[in-house]
C-alpha positions in Angstrom: 23.6 23.5 23.4 24.4 20.9 26.1 27.7 19.1 26.0 27.5 15.4 25.1 29.3 12.7 27.0 30.2 9.1 26.5 27.3 8.2 28.8 24.9 10.0 26.4 26.1 7.5 23.7 25.4 4.5 25.9 28.6 3.9 27.7 29.0 4.6 31.4 32.7 4.8 32.2 32.0 4.5 35.9 30.2 1.2 35.4 32.9 0.1 33.1 35.5 0.7 35.9 33.3 -1.3 38.3 33.3 -4.2 35.9 37.0 -4.1 35.5 37.5 -4.0 39.2 35.8 -7.4 39.6 38.1 -9.2 37.2 41.7 -9.4 38.7 40.9 -11.8 41.5 39.0 -14.1 39.1 42.0 -14.1 36.7 44.6 -14.5 39.5 43.1 -17.7 40.8 43.9 -19.4 37.5 47.5 -18.3 37.3 50.7 -20.3 37.9 54.3 -19.0 38.1 54.3 -19.2 34.3 52.2 -16.1 34.1 54.4 -13.1 34.5 53.0 -10.1 36.4 54.0 -6.5 36.6 54.7 -5.8 32.9 51.9 -3.4 32.1 48.2 -3.7 31.3 48.0 -3.9 27.5 49.0 -7.6 27.1 49.8 -10.7 29.1 53.0 -12.5 29.3 53.5 -16.3 29.7 56.8 -17.9 30.2 58.0 -20.6 27.7 61.2 -21.3 29.6 61.1 -25.0 29.0 64.6 -25.4 30.6 63.1 -24.7 34.0 60.8 -26.9 36.0 57.7 -24.8 35.2 56.6 -27.3 32.5 55.6 -30.8 33.5 57.7 -32.1 30.6 60.6 -30.7 28.6 59.6 -29.6 25.2 62.4 -30.0 22.7 60.4 -28.6 19.8 57.3 -26.9 21.2 54.5 -26.2 18.7 51.8 -23.7 19.6 48.2 -24.8 19.3 45.5 -22.1 18.8 41.7 -22.4 19.0 38.7 -20.1 19.1 35.0 -20.7 19.6 31.9 -19.4 21.1 28.8 -20.6 23.0 26.2 -19.8 20.3 22.5 -19.3 21.0 22.7 -21.2 24.3 23.3 -17.7 25.6 19.6 -17.1 24.9 18.7 -19.8 27.4 21.0 -18.3 30.0 19.3 -15.0 29.5 15.9 -16.5 30.0 17.1 -18.2 33.2 19.0 -15.2 34.3 21.8 -17.7 35.1 25.1 -16.9 33.3 27.8 -18.8 35.2 27.6 -22.1 33.3 28.0 -20.6 29.8 31.4 -19.3 31.0 32.4 -22.9 31.5 31.0 -23.8 28.1 33.1 -21.1 26.5 36.3 -22.6 27.9 35.3 -26.1 27.1 34.6 -25.5 23.5 38.2 -24.3 22.8 40.3 -26.3 25.2 38.7 -29.6 24.1 39.6 -28.6 20.5 43.2 -28.0 21.6 43.3 -31.4 23.2 42.5 -33.1 19.8 46.1 -32.3 18.7 47.5 -33.9 21.9 48.3 -30.4 23.2 47.8 -29.0 26.6 46.1 -25.6 27.0 48.3 -22.9 28.4 46.3 -19.6 28.3 42.8 -18.5 27.6 41.3 -15.1 26.7 37.7 -14.0 26.3 35.7 -11.5 24.4 32.4 -10.2 25.8 30.1 -7.9 23.8 27.0 -6.3 25.4 24.8 -3.3 24.9 25.6 -1.6 28.2 27.9 -2.2 31.2 26.5 -4.6 33.8 29.1 -5.3 36.5 27.1 -8.1 38.1 26.6 -9.9 34.7 30.2 -9.4 33.8 31.4 -10.8 37.1 29.1 -13.9 36.8 30.4 -14.6 33.2 34.1 -14.2 34.2 33.6 -16.3 37.3 32.3 -19.1 35.0 35.2 -18.7 32.6 37.6 -18.7 35.5 36.1 -21.9 36.9 36.4 -23.5 33.5 40.1 -22.5 33.2 40.8 -24.0 36.7 39.2 -27.3 35.5 41.2 -27.1 32.3 44.5 -26.3 34.0 45.0 -23.2 31.9 45.5 -19.5 32.9 42.9 -16.9 32.2 45.2 -14.1 31.3 42.9 -11.4 29.9 40.2 -10.4 27.5 38.0 -7.7 26.1 34.7 -6.3 27.1 33.0 -4.3 24.3 30.1 -2.0 25.1 28.2 -1.6 21.9 24.7 0.0 22.4 23.9 0.1 18.7 24.9 -3.5 18.0 23.1 -5.5 20.8 19.5 -5.4 21.9 18.8 -4.9 25.6 19.4 -8.1 27.4 21.6 -9.6 24.7 25.3 -10.3 24.9 27.8 -12.4 23.0 31.0 -14.3 24.0 34.0 -15.7 22.2 37.0 -17.6 23.6 40.6 -18.0 22.5 42.9 -20.7 23.7 46.7 -21.1 23.1 48.2 -24.4 23.9 51.4 -26.3 23.3 52.4 -29.8 22.0 55.7 -31.4 21.3 56.1 -31.6 17.5 56.9 -35.4 17.6 53.8 -36.0 19.8 51.2 -34.3 17.6 48.1 -36.5 17.2 46.9 -36.0 13.6 45.0 -39.2 12.9 47.5 -40.4 10.3 48.2 -43.5 12.3 44.6 -44.7 12.3 44.3 -48.1 10.7 41.8 -50.9 10.2 41.0 -52.8 13.4 41.3 -49.7 15.6 38.4 -49.2 18.0 36.4 -46.1 18.5 36.0 -45.2 22.2 33.3 -42.7 22.9 33.4 -40.5 26.1 30.1 -39.5 27.6 28.8 -36.0 27.2 26.9 -34.1 29.8 23.9 -33.5 27.5 23.7 -31.1 24.6 27.0 -29.3 25.4 26.9 -26.1 23.3 25.5 -27.2 20.0 22.2 -27.3 18.2 20.6 -24.6 20.3 18.9 -22.9 17.4 16.9 -26.1 16.8 16.5 -26.8 20.5 15.0 -23.3 21.2 12.7 -23.6 18.2 11.4 -27.0 19.3 11.1 -26.2 23.0 10.0 -22.6 23.1 8.2 -22.2 19.8 6.9 -25.6 18.8 6.1 -27.0 22.3 5.6 -23.6 23.9 7.4 -24.7 27.1 9.0 -22.3 29.6 12.4 -22.5 31.2 10.7 -23.1 34.6 8.6 -26.0 33.2 9.5 -29.2 35.1 10.0 -32.3 32.9 9.5 -35.5 34.8 11.5 -37.7 32.4 14.5 -35.4 32.9 14.0 -34.9 36.6 14.6 -31.2 36.3 13.3 -28.0 34.6 13.7 -27.2 31.0 16.2 -24.5 31.8 18.3 -26.6 34.1 18.5 -29.4 31.5 19.5 -27.0 28.7 22.1 -25.1 30.7 24.1 -28.2 31.7 27.7 -27.1 31.0 30.0 -28.8 28.4 32.3 -31.4 29.9 36.0 -30.5 29.9 38.0 -33.6 29.0 41.5 -32.1 29.6 42.6 -33.9 32.8 41.5 -37.5 32.0 42.9 -37.3 28.4 46.2 -35.7 29.6 46.6 -38.6 32.0 46.0 -41.1 29.3 48.5 -39.4 27.0 51.1 -39.4 29.9 50.5 -43.2 30.4 50.5 -44.0 26.7 52.9 -41.6 25.0 52.2 -40.9 21.3 55.4 -42.6 20.3 53.9 -45.9 21.4 51.1 -45.5 18.8 48.3 -46.5 21.2 46.3 -43.3 20.8 45.7 -42.9 17.0 43.2 -40.0 16.9 41.2 -37.6 19.0 38.0 -35.8 18.1 35.8 -33.3 19.9 32.2 -33.9 19.0 30.6 -30.5 18.5 28.3 -29.1 15.8 27.8 -31.7 13.1 27.9 -34.5 15.6 29.7 -37.8 15.1 28.8 -37.7 11.4 30.8 -34.6 10.5 33.5 -34.5 13.2 35.1 -38.0 13.0 35.9 -37.7 9.2 38.1 -34.6 10.1 40.8 -36.9 11.5 40.5 -39.9 9.2 43.3 -40.6 6.7 42.6 -41.8 3.1 41.3 -45.3 3.0 39.9 -45.4 6.5 36.2 -45.5 7.4 34.5 -45.5 10.8 31.6 -47.9 11.4 29.5 -47.0 14.5 27.1 -49.4 16.2 23.7 -48.0 17.0 22.7 -48.7 20.6 26.3 -49.3 21.8 26.1 -46.4 24.2 23.3 -45.0 26.3 21.8 -41.7 25.2 21.2 -39.2 28.0 17.4 -38.6 28.4 17.6 -35.1 26.8 18.1 -36.6 23.4 15.1 -38.9 23.1 13.1 -36.1 24.8 14.0 -33.4 22.2 13.6 -36.0 19.4 10.0 -36.8 20.4 9.2 -33.2 21.3 10.1 -31.9 17.8 9.5 -35.1 15.8 13.1 -34.8 14.6 14.3 -37.4 12.1 17.0 -39.7 13.4 19.5 -38.8 10.7 19.0 -35.1 11.7 19.6 -35.9 15.3 23.0 -37.5 14.5 24.0 -34.5 12.3 23.0 -31.8 14.8 23.7 -33.3 18.3 26.5 -35.3 20.0 23.9 -37.9 21.0 25.6 -38.5 24.3 29.2 -38.8 23.0 31.2 -35.6 23.6 34.7 -36.8 22.8 36.2 -39.7 20.8 39.5 -41.6 21.0 40.5 -43.9 18.2 42.8 -46.4 19.8 44.7 -49.7 19.3 42.2 -52.4 20.1 44.7 -54.2 22.5 44.7 -51.3 24.9 41.0 -50.4 25.1 40.2 -52.1 28.4 43.1 -50.5 30.2 42.2 -47.1 28.8 38.6 -47.5 29.9 39.7 -48.5 33.4 41.7 -45.3 33.6 38.8 -43.2 32.4 36.6 -44.9 35.0 39.0 -43.9 37.7 38.5 -40.3 36.5 34.7 -40.8 36.5 34.3 -40.4 32.8 32.0 -43.0 31.4 33.3 -44.5 28.1 31.9 -46.9 25.5 33.3 -48.9 22.6 31.0 -47.5 19.9 32.6 -48.7 16.7 35.7 -49.7 14.7 37.8 -48.6 11.8 37.7 -50.5 8.5 39.0 -49.9 5.0 36.9 -47.6 2.9 36.2 -44.0 1.9 36.7 -41.6 4.8 33.4 -41.1 6.5 31.0 -42.5 9.1 28.6 -45.3 8.6 26.1 -46.6 11.2 25.4 -50.3 11.5 23.0 -52.4 13.5 24.6 -53.6 16.8 
């Protein structure tokens, strides 16, 4: 009887070592002096010495912010395109943008990759994308887990999850409790679908319309695959600058919302206090071409479009009306298009669309 090895069970330890060897440089490029090196390989250490100059500000009562998310079935499109870098950016964006909604700044990020067999080239491409996202989000990629599970994933499949830890000063937490009638809703432009609604997108595009990822779509000016893989916008730097300019204690920024699955309809009510209702004006912002395209292609009802997709608004600030113009100027300097898309009134918490 021959002796069985781990390779016989589907895991090649030599390939696994090759995958691991590609990671340290990609992690290191995101590190600051706050990441402590040389303390072993089972966990990562991050300094919270807020009496030093390592933090941009002095936290008197630091509160940790924790977030986790994935990329969903957008990974199927990446596999069809054999282009995996951008979904790494998506993975970071989905968690760090959530962290931002508290007024917090992301500190560290970790990832989980699950795949049927070791693929050093694929792993490096994914980690490179995650590393790029962390650089853009000003947070350190400090580690992760790669799980090789031959019996769980079909050949060509893989899954990703991301985990972010951030920090916010307790007195500076943005909870939405200050939202009041007369506040304006400021929508920040998305870069397309971001990472939501891809089960419906794939059904419409690849089953109903029978398109291929390489199909060129004139109204989009790019192929199907290129349009669908546009990475999620990371809003960290522009929003951090606004929060530095308008500290929470001034009461200018009342609420922040990341527009993900559920769209504006389901995400805005999460930050509304009792007795506050948001009224959004249809047509008050331009929808990127991918939204009317998918709407026509799948004959999707308008109400369904607003429940599934961000419709061109990836992040929302609810702000004091007096400061809207100056905030928009600052966002413009950061090249983030923004639009006044509605206002807050008294009423049952929720979102209502009105004619412009």
